[in-house]
N, C-alpha and C positions, 0 to 999 in steps of 0.2 A: 517669562513665557514658560509653558509647560510642555514637555516632550512626553508623549503618551504612546503605549502600544496596547493593541487589542488582539486577543486570540480566543479561540474556543477550546475548552478543555475537554479532554476524553472524546475526541471527535468520533473515532471508530466505535467506541462503546455506544455513543448516542445513535450513530447510523445503524449499527448491527443489533440493536435491542430487539428487533423482530427478525424472523426468518422470511417474512413476506417480501417479495421483491419490490412491490410498489411502496411499501414502507421504507425499504432501503434506499430506493431512488429519491423518494420524497425527503428523507433525512439528508441526503446528499445535497439536494437542491437547496434545502433550508440552510445548510452550513455555508453554501456559496452565497446565499443572500444575506447572511449575517452582518457583514461589514457594511452592506448598503443601508441597513437600519441605523448605523451610526450617523450617517449623513441625513437620513430621513429624520432622526431625532434632532439634528442641528436645525434643519429646516422648520420643524414644528416649534423649536424654541426661538426662532427668529435669529439664529447665528449663521452668519454668511461664511461660506467655506470656499477655499480656493482648491479646485480639483487637481489631480496629478497630471492632467494633460496640459496644464498651464506651466510654462518654463519657470523653474523655481529660482527666485532671486531674494536672499535673505533680507537684504536692506529694504526692498520693496514690501515684503511681508511685515517687516517691523514697523515700517512707516504707516501701513494700512492698520496694523494693531493699534498703534498710538492714535490714529485719527478716528478710530472706532468703526471703520468701514469693513473690517474683516475680523472674524472671531477664531478661525481655524484654518489650517492648511494641510491637505493630505500630502505627506511626503512620499510614501510608496507602500505597496502592499504586495506580498508574495510569501511563499513558504508557510502559509497558514497564519500570518500576522498582518496587521494593519498598523502603521506608524503615522501619528498625526502631531502636528505642532499647534498648540493652543495659545490664545492671547494671554490667558491667565487662568488661575485655578478655579475661579468661580465659573468660567465658561466651561471648563472641563467637567465640573460637577453637574452643571445644569444638563448638558448633553448626555452624561451618563445616566442621570435619573430617568430621562425620557427614553434612552436606549434600553435600559432594563425593562421598562414598562412594555416596549415594543417586543422584546424577546419574550416576556412572559405571556403576552397575548398571542404572538405569532408562532413561537416555538417552545412550548412548555416542555420541560425536561433537559433543554440545552443549558450548558454551563459556560457562560461568557466570562472572560477575565480582562480587566483593564489595570494597568500599572502605569505610573508616571514619575517623573522627577522634574525639578527645576532645570531650565536651560538658560545658559547666559548667552549662547549664540556665538561665542568667541572660538570655541573648540568642538568641532563635531565629535571627535573621537572620545573626549572626556565626557561629553553630554550623553553619548550613546552607551558608553561603558556604565555610567550611572543609571541609565534606564535599564540596561540588562541586569544590574544588581537589584533594582526594584522589582523587576519581573521575577526573578528567582526568589526574592523574599515573599512576593504575593503567592507564588505557587505553593510555597511551604505553609503559608498561613491558611489558604483556602481549605474549606471542608469539602470532602468528595460529595458529588451529586447524590441525592437520595429520592425515593418515591414520594409522591404527594401524600399528604396526611389524609386519612379517611376514617369514617366512623366504623366501629367494630362490625356493624351489620352491613356495610357496604360490599357490594360485589366487586372483586378485584381480579386484575389480570394475573394469571398464574406466573407469568415469566418476570414481569416488572414489579408486581405487588401494588401497581398504581390502581386507583378506583376506576371502575368503568363508568363512562358518562354517557354513552349512547349506543344504539344499534343501527347497523346499516345493512341493506340487502347485499348478499355476496354469494355467488356460485349457487343460486337457487335456494339459498337459506339466508341466515342472518350472521353478521360478524359483530361481536361486541368490542368497542373501541375505548381506549383511555383518552384523555385530552391529548396527550403526546401522540398516540398513534393516529387519532383522527386527523390531526394537522398533517402528519407524514403522508397518510393515506390520500387526503385531498390534494396535497402537492404532487404526490406520485401519479395520480390520475391525470393530472394536467400535463405533467412532463411525459407520461407514457404515450401520449398522442404524437409526440415528436420522435419517438424512439422506434425500436425494431419490433414491438409488438409483444415481446414476453412479458407475461403478467405474474408468472410463478417460477420460482427457481427450479421446480421439478420439470419445467418445459425445456430447460437446457440439458437435462440428463439424456443419455443415449436411449434408455428405456426405463420408464419409471416402474419401480418395484422389481426390476431385473438387473439393471446396472445404473443405479441412481447415484452416481458419483459426481461430485462437483469438485472444482478447485478454486480457492482464493488465492490471488498472487499479490504480494506487496513488494513494490520496488522503491528504491531510495537512492538518490544521486550520491556520488562520491566526491569528497574533498570540497564541499561547498564553502566551509568556513575559510579554507586556504585560498580559494579562488576570490572571495570577497576581499580578503586582505591584499591580495595581489592587485585587484582592480583599484582599490582605494590608495594603495602605494603609500600608506603612512600620511596622507593628507588630512588636515584638520578644517579645511575650508568647507562650510556648509553647502555652498552652490555646487561645488565640484562633487562633494560626497553624495548629495541627494540625487543629483542628475546621474551619477554613476550607478547608484542603487536602482534607480528607475530603469535604466537601460539594462542592467543586469537581470532584474526580475522579468523584464520582457524577453530577454535572451533565453533564460532557463525555461520559461513558458513555452518557447518555441522549441528548444532542444528535448524537452521531456514530455510535455503534454501533447502539442500538435503533432510532433513526430511520432510519438506513441499511439495516439488515435489512428494516424494513418497506417502504421504498421499493423495494428490489430484489424483494421478493414481489409488490408491486402491479405493478411493471413487467413481471414475467414473466407474470402474469395478463392484462394488457393485450395484450402481444405475441401470446399464444396465441389470444385471442378476437378482436382487432380490428386490432392493429398489423401483424402479419405472419403470419397463420394458414396452416396447411396443411403445416407441417414436421413431422418426427418430434418426439415429445414431448421427448426429451433435449436437442434442439438449443436448447431455450429455457432450459435449466437454467443456474445459476451455482454457483460454489463460493466461499464466503468463506474466504480464507486467514488474514488477520490482521485482527482487530477489537479494538484495544487503545487505549482513550482516543480521541485524534483521529486515530489511524493506521488506515486501512482499506484492505485489499487483497483483490481478488477476480479470478476468471477467469470468462470466459463466452465465448459464440460471438462471433466478431468482428463479425458483422453487427449485432449488438444492443449493442455496446460503448458507442456514443453515447448510445442511450436510457437504458441503465442508469446511466452516468456522469452524464448531465444530470440525471436524476431524483434520483440520490443527492445531488448537489451542491445542487439546489434544495430538497430536503427538509431538509438541514442548515441552509441559509441561512434557512429559515422559522423556525427557532429563534431566539429573541432574541439578538442580539450574537454570532452564531456564523457562520462560513464556512469553506470548505475549497477546495482546488485539487487537480487531478488530472492524472495523466499516463497516457496509454494506449499500450501497444505491441501491435501487431498482428503475429502470427507464425504459422508453420506448426506444427501440433501435434507434429510430431517434433523441433522445435527446442528446445534446452535452455531450460527455463522460467527457470532462474536468470539466464541472460543476458537474456532478454526482460524479466524483472522489473527488472533493473538499468537498462535503457533506459527502462522506465516510471517508475522512481524519478527518473531524471534528467530526463525530460519534466515530471514533477511540480515539480521544482526550477525548471525553466524557467517554468513556469505561475505559480510564486509570486513571480517577479521583480517584476511590477507592484505586488503587495501589499507587498513589502518596501520599495518606494519610497514608497508613500503610507500604509500601515498601515490601508487601508480594508478593510471587511468585504465583499470581493467574491470571487466564485468564477470561477476561470480554468481552462482545460484546454488541454493540448498533447497531441499524439498523434505517434507514429512508426510508420510501415508498413515492416516489416522484410521487403523484397522479396528480399534475398540474405542470404548467411551472414556479411555484415560486421557485427561487433559492436565493443564498445569504449565509449569515451566519446561521448555523443550529440553533443555540440558538435563534437567531431573528425570524427565520420562526416558531419555536415551540412556542415562546412567542406571535408572531402576531396571530397565530391560536389558541392560548389559550389551547394548549395541553401539554405544558411543566410540569404542576403539575399533569397530569393525568396519566403519564406513569410510568410503573415499571422499564424501562430501566435506566442504563445498567443491563444485566443479567450475573451472574456469571456462567461460563460454567460448571465447575465441582461442586460437592457438597461442601457446606462450611457453615460457621456461618453467613449466611445472609438469608434474606427472598427470594430474587429474584434469585433463581438458576435455571439453565436449567433442572436439574434432577427433581426438584419439579414441574416445569412447565410441564414437560413430563407426570408426573403423573396425573395432573390436565387435561391436554389435552386428555390423554387416557380415563379419566372418561367422558369427554364431548363427545368424539367420540362413546363411548359404550352406552351413554344414550341420544343420540340426539333425539330418537323417544319419549322420556319422557319429553322433554322440553328444554334440552340444546342444541337446534339446532342453525343453523346459524342465522336465523331470530331473535330469542330471544337474542342471544348474540349481534347482531348488535344494537338491541333496548336498551340494557344495556349501550353500549358504546355511543350511540347517546344521551341518557338521561344523562350520566355522563358529556358530553360537555355542558349541560344546567346547572346542578347542582348535587351535591352529593345527595341531598334529592330525586331528581327525579331518580337517578340511583338506589338508595336503594329500592325505590317502585317498579321498574321494576325487581330488583333481587328478591325481596319478591314474586312477581308474578310467576317467574320462579321456585323458591323453592317450592311454593304451588303445582305446577304440579309435581315437582320432589324432594320430601323432602330429599332424600340422598345427593343432591347437596350441601346442607349446611355443611354436614360432610366432603365432598371433599374439599370445600373451607377451612374449619377449619383445615384440614390436611395441606393444603398449608400454611395458616397463620391464626391465631385467629383474627387478625386485619381486620376489614371490610374494611377499606380504602386501605390496602395492597391487599385485595381480588379484589376490583374494578380496581386497577391499573393493576393487573395481567390479569383480563378479558379484559381490554381495549387493552393491548398489543396482546393478543391472537386473539382478534377480528380483529385487523388491518391486521394480516398476515394469518388469517384463510383460506381464499380461496386459497392462494398461497402455504402455507407450511403445511396445515392440511388437508383440504377437499380432499377426495379421496384417502388419504394415508392410507394404511393398517399397516404401521409401523411407 
C-alpha cells in the first residue's frame, strides 16, 4: 500500500497575487476545491475511492484492495492537507497524472505537492512518520512556482509577469487578464453572488482616498501538535488513529472556522448598531480569505481590526482546550496585499512566542502599522527602525499573569480618554513616543511634564505596571494606534 499526502504550496502567495477582491475570493475558492480534484481525477481514471464519511476499517480496506474493488481510501483532510491510502504505487501515479492535468486546466499558477511512502499497515505511527519525512524531502526538492513562459513580444501583467491571454469588460472599461487571473476572476464572480456584495477592497475602507486603510489578520491555533499526540495517546492501531484524526479535524473546524465566522458576523452587527455607527455599510464588511482548520485569515477595515481580532480570539478560547494567536498588518488599500499578509503572518509568529515557551492555552496578538512602503522581514523592519525594544507587543488578549494584557491596556486607555483635557491628549502622547525613540531619559522627562499637568496619571500608570519602562512601552503602543483604534471612540 501507498500512504500519500497532498498539499498546496505557497497558498497565500497564490491567493494574494492580485489586489482585486474578486481575484482573492476566487483564489480562496480554488484552494478549497483543489483536494476535490484528487477524487475527480480518480473517478476519471476509473479508480474507486472510499470517502471519509465511511467508517474506516483497515482490514476491510485491505481486502477490497486485494479483490480489486477499491483503489484508494480517504483517511482525513484538515490543516491544509489531504491524506490518502492507495492500493499500490501504480494507482497513486495514475491519479496524480490526471490530478496534475486538472490543476493545470482549472487553476493555472497553483503549485500542488504530493508525497508518499510505502505503508505496511502494521504501525500507523511508523508509517505516518515515514510519510512526514517524505513530505519534508519533497518540499526541499520542489522548485518555487514561477510565471508562465511568454514570447518576448507578448503583453505581460506588470505584477506577475505572466502573459495576458484575454480582455474582459470591467468598470466601464476593460481589464486585461492572465490565464491565472481569468480563472480566479470567473470563480470570484460566481462566489460573489453568495457573499456580502463587496467587489473591491477600496469599498471596505472608511473613505476612499481620505482614509483608505485596511487590515489583514492572520490567526493560527496553538499547540496543535501536542493535542494530536494527546489524542492518539501513543496508539499504533490504524483504525483508532484514523478515526481519531477524523474526529479531531472536525473538532478544530468547529472550534476555529465555524466559531470564528460566527464571531465576525456578531462583531459586524455590533459595530453597525452600537460600536461605531454612521459609516457607509460596506465599511463594516470583512472578507474571510482562509478558513482551514486552525488557520484563519481575513481582511477588514483597519479601524475595526482590533474588535474583529479580539472577538475572534475570545470566541475560540471559549471552546474547551483551544486557543489561537493573531497578527495584524494595517496597510493602505493600494499596497500589495501579499506583502501585507506576510507581515501579518510574521506578527502572528511573534505573538505565539510566549505560547511556545509555556505551551499555555493563551491568546496573544501583535500588530504592525505599515506607515511607509518598507517591507521585508518584520523583525528586520523593527530593528532597522530601532523600535523593537520600545514596544510592549505582543499583548495578551485576556487577563493573565503578565504585564501587557489587553484588559489592563483598556483601563489605561479609558483613563487617557477621560482625562485628555487635563494633559493626556494625543499631542502629549505623541511627544512621549517621539522622545522614547530618542532615548528613555528624554521620554521620562516628557512623561514627567504630562504628569505635572495631570498628577493622577501617575496612579493610572502604576495600576498598569509599577515598572516605568513597562509604562513607556505601553504608551508607545497606544500612541501608534491612537488615531485609528482610540480617537473618537466612545467605547
